[in-house]
C-alpha positions in Angstrom: -21.8 11.6 -26.8 -18.8 11.7 -29.6 -17.4 8.4 -30.5 -14.1 9.5 -28.8 -16.2 10.3 -25.5 -17.2 6.7 -25.4 -14.2 5.5 -26.1 -12.6 7.3 -22.9 -15.9 6.8 -20.9 -14.3 5.6 -17.5 -10.9 6.1 -18.4 -8.5 7.3 -15.4 -5.0 7.3 -15.2 -4.0 6.0 -11.9 -2.2 8.4 -9.9 1.6 7.2 -8.0 0.5 8.5 -4.8 -2.8 6.4 -4.1 -4.8 7.6 -0.9 -6.2 5.0 1.8 -8.7 5.1 4.4 -8.6 3.3 8.2 -10.0 -0.1 7.8 -8.8 -0.6 4.1 -7.5 -4.2 3.3 -4.1 -4.4 1.0 -2.1 -6.9 -0.4 1.2 -5.6 -0.9 5.4 -6.0 -0.9 7.2 -5.3 2.0 9.9 -3.3 0.6 11.9 -2.2 3.4 13.0 -1.0 7.1 13.6 1.7 8.8 15.0 0.4 11.7 12.2 -0.1 13.9 9.2 -0.9 10.7 8.9 -2.7 7.8 7.9 -0.4 5.1 5.2 -1.1 2.1 5.5 1.2 -1.1 2.8 1.4 -3.0 3.5 4.1 -5.8 5.2 7.0 -3.9 2.7 5.9 -0.6 4.4 4.8 2.0 2.9 2.4 4.9 4.3 1.2 7.9 4.3 -1.8 9.9 5.8 -1.4 13.1 4.9 -4.6 15.2 5.9 -7.1 12.1 9.0 -9.6 11.7 11.5 -7.9 10.4 12.3 -11.3 8.3 9.1 -10.5 6.2 11.2 -7.8 4.0 10.5 -9.1 0.3 7.5 -10.6 1.7 3.8 -10.5 0.2 1.6 -10.0 3.1 -1.9 -8.4 3.6 -2.4 -5.3 5.8 -5.1 -3.3 7.4 -4.5 0.2 6.9 -4.7 1.9 10.4 -4.0 5.3 9.5 -3.4 7.6 6.6 -2.0 11.2 6.0 -3.0 12.4 2.3 -1.2 15.3 2.7 2.4 13.1 3.4 1.1 10.0 1.8 2.5 7.9 5.0 0.4 6.1 6.8 0.4 3.1 9.6 -0.8 -0.7 9.2 -1.3 -3.4 11.3 -0.5 -6.9 9.3 -3.1 -9.4 9.0 -1.3 -12.3 6.8 1.9 -13.5 5.3 0.7 -14.7 1.6 4.3 -15.6 0.8 7.2 -15.5 2.3 10.6 -13.8 1.1 12.9 -16.0 -0.5 
């Protein structure tokens, strides 16, 4: 193994479209709403929180992923906890 291979071992570039599995718990920032659900954007991936309080826009929340389509990078989640209220 060359010195470069040793230095680069385990090094990966982060993707702008992360994918998730049902049951994954995430901490994220609520970035907006689409009229009927809150939107959490992580990179270019979007998770909707349909039953969450609209006043949580700009809050930091913990959510559980209920479903996620890796081909469209869109999913649906359930609010678990509010970690930091919007200012």
